[in-house]
C-alpha positions in Angstrom: -9.6 -281.5 -25.8 -11.8 -278.8 -24.8 -12.0 -275.3 -25.8 -13.2 -272.5 -23.7 -14.1 -268.8 -24.1 -12.4 -266.5 -21.6 -14.5 -262.9 -20.8 -12.5 -260.6 -19.3 -13.7 -258.0 -17.0 -17.2 -257.3 -18.9 -18.3 -254.8 -15.7 -19.9 -251.3 -15.2 -17.0 -249.6 -13.8 -15.3 -250.4 -17.1 -18.0 -249.3 -19.2 -19.7 -246.0 -20.2 -21.1 -244.2 -16.9 -18.3 -246.2 -14.8 -15.8 -245.4 -12.7 -12.8 -246.4 -14.9 -15.0 -246.0 -18.4 -13.3 -247.9 -21.2 -15.0 -246.2 -24.9 -16.9 -248.8 -26.2 -17.4 -250.8 -23.2 -21.1 -251.1 -23.7 -21.0 -251.9 -27.2 -18.5 -254.9 -26.6 -20.9 -256.4 -24.0 -23.9 -256.5 -26.4 -21.2 -257.9 -28.8 -20.1 -260.8 -26.8 -23.5 -261.6 -25.8 -24.6 -261.6 -29.9 -21.4 -263.9 -30.2 -22.5 -266.0 -27.4 -25.8 -266.6 -29.0 -24.8 -267.2 -32.2 -21.6 -269.2 -31.1 -22.1 -271.1 -27.7 -22.2 -274.1 -28.8 -18.6 -274.4 -30.3 -17.1 -274.1 -26.7 -17.1 -277.0 -24.2 -16.9 -274.4 -21.2 -17.3 -270.2 -20.5 -15.8 -268.5 -17.9 -15.7 -264.7 -16.4 -12.7 -262.7 -14.5 -13.7 -260.0 -12.8 -12.0 -257.0 -10.9 -13.0 -257.3 -7.3 -10.8 -254.7 -5.3 -11.2 -254.8 -1.4 -8.2 -253.0 -0.3 -5.6 -253.1 -3.5 -2.7 -251.0 -2.1 -1.2 -248.9 -4.5 -3.4 -250.0 -7.2 -5.8 -247.2 -6.4 -4.7 -243.6 -6.1 -6.7 -240.0 -6.2 -3.8 -239.1 -8.4 -3.6 -241.9 -10.5 -0.8 -242.1 -13.3 -3.3 -244.4 -15.3 -0.3 -246.9 -16.1 0.5 -248.4 -12.8 -2.1 -246.8 -10.4 -5.7 -246.0 -11.4 -9.1 -244.4 -9.5 -11.2 -246.6 -7.3 -13.1 -249.0 -9.2 -14.7 -252.8 -9.2 -15.0 -252.1 -5.5 -15.6 -255.7 -4.1 -19.6 -256.2 -3.8 -20.7 -252.4 -5.3 -22.1 -252.2 -9.0 -19.5 -251.3 -10.4 -18.3 -254.6 -10.0 -21.1 -256.3 -11.5 -21.2 -257.9 -15.0 -22.5 -255.2 -17.3 -26.2 -255.8 -17.9 -25.5 -256.3 -21.7 -23.8 -259.0 -21.3 -25.5 -262.6 -21.1 -25.0 -264.4 -18.3 -26.4 -267.5 -19.3 -24.0 -269.4 -20.8 -21.1 -268.7 -18.0 -20.3 -271.3 -16.0 -17.8 -270.0 -13.5 -16.3 -266.6 -12.3 -13.2 -266.2 -11.3 -12.2 -263.0 -9.3 -9.0 -260.9 -9.2 -7.2 -257.9 -7.2 -8.2 -258.3 -3.7 -5.7 -256.9 -2.1 -2.8 -256.1 -4.6 -3.3 -254.8 -8.7 -4.1 -258.1 -10.5 -4.6 -257.9 -14.7 -4.4 -261.2 -15.7 -7.5 -263.5 -15.5 -4.9 -266.2 -14.3 -4.4 -264.4 -11.0 -8.2 -265.2 -10.5 -9.7 -267.5 -7.7 -13.0 -269.2 -8.6 -16.1 -267.4 -6.8 -19.0 -269.6 -5.1 -22.0 -270.1 -7.2 -23.5 -268.3 -4.0 -21.2 -265.1 -3.8 -21.5 -263.9 -7.6 -22.4 -260.1 -7.0 -25.7 -258.6 -7.7 -23.6 -255.2 -6.8 -26.1 -254.5 -4.1 -24.7 -254.6 -0.3 -26.5 -255.7 2.7 -27.4 -252.6 5.0 -24.2 -252.2 7.0 -21.8 -254.0 5.0 -18.8 -252.3 3.4 -16.6 -254.3 0.7 -13.7 -254.9 3.5 -16.4 -257.0 5.4 -17.2 -259.0 2.7 -15.7 -262.8 2.8 -12.2 -262.8 0.6 -11.8 -265.5 -1.4 -9.0 -267.6 -2.4 -6.4 -266.6 0.0 -5.8 -270.1 1.5 -4.2 -273.1 -0.1 -7.6 -274.7 -1.5 -8.5 -271.6 -3.6 -9.1 -272.8 -7.2 -7.0 -270.7 -9.8 -8.5 -270.2 -13.4 -5.8 -272.3 -14.7 -6.6 -275.1 -12.1 -9.9 -275.1 -13.0 -9.4 -275.0 -17.0 -7.0 -278.0 -16.4 -9.5 -279.9 -14.3 -11.8 -279.4 -17.4 -9.3 -280.9 -19.6 -8.9 -277.4 -21.9 -6.3 -276.9 -24.2 -7.8 -274.2 -26.7 -9.0 -270.6 -25.2 -10.6 -267.8 -26.8 -10.0 -264.2 -25.0 -12.2 -261.3 -25.2 -13.4 -258.7 -23.1 -11.9 -255.4 -21.3 -9.3 -254.0 -21.7 -7.5 -255.3 -24.7 -4.2 -253.4 -24.0 -4.2 -253.9 -19.8 -6.3 -257.2 -18.9 -7.1 -258.7 -22.0 -3.5 -258.8 -22.9 -2.0 -259.9 -19.9 -4.8 -263.0 -19.6 -3.7 -264.2 -23.0 0.1 -264.0 -22.6 -0.1 -265.9 -19.1 -2.5 -268.4 -20.9 0.3 -268.9 -23.6 3.2 -269.0 -20.8 0.5 -271.7 -19.4 0.6 -274.0 -22.3 -2.9 -273.4 -23.7 -3.5 -272.6 -27.3 -4.6 -268.7 -27.2 -6.6 -266.8 -30.0 -7.8 -263.0 -29.1 -10.9 -262.1 -30.6 -9.9 -258.0 -31.6 -13.1 -257.0 -32.5 -14.6 -258.0 -29.3 -12.4 -256.2 -27.4 -11.9 -252.7 -26.4 -8.7 -250.8 -25.4 -7.7 -248.0 -23.5 -5.2 -246.6 -25.7 -6.4 -244.7 -28.8 -3.4 -246.9 -31.0 -3.9 -250.7 -29.7 -1.8 -252.1 -32.4 1.1 -252.1 -30.2 -1.0 -254.0 -27.8 -2.3 -256.7 -30.3 1.5 -256.8 -31.8 2.9 -257.7 -28.4 0.4 -260.7 -28.2 0.8 -261.7 -31.7 4.6 -261.7 -30.9 3.9 -264.0 -27.3 2.3 -266.5 -29.3 -1.2 -265.4 -29.3 -3.5 -266.0 -32.6 -4.9 -262.2 -33.0 -8.1 -262.6 -35.3 
């Protein structure tokens, strides 16, 4: 039996100064790094998810409702899609991209990014997000669940951004996939002022919120 830490969407666009900033995002990035320094040895595997939008349709809007539609964010290959600089990536083994052509909140909708395509945040001259290689549109794409199962993971711990969207969706999908799931509340940050509803929903769904 293996244990994995899933770091959800700790990206520049979700931290202060980003296109869809969540207050406290940068602080959570640093807190997760401190946690990794102190606790990485307790995990067999550590992975991260990233919003990686190319043409996500109605997920992007010039007049967003902030429920189903949002301002453009985490556009593939841009600085906004890069992991925040305060998140130490030393221990991260694999990255899972989600939302290339549609909305995607759960990390279990993501697909494994090749090691040589982990984003630097800098596009080559003449490159646009739409011209980047597309990951995971074929039958051989490796999803997060596939990867965890292949590494004999049974327990997962979820941290990251945002508590009431992608963290919640990832944690609840992990329960549905059969994992024992813990969310470390202090290592998440949310959009809503009151996050009790989100954490209660997770608990009712079988997540251990600590």
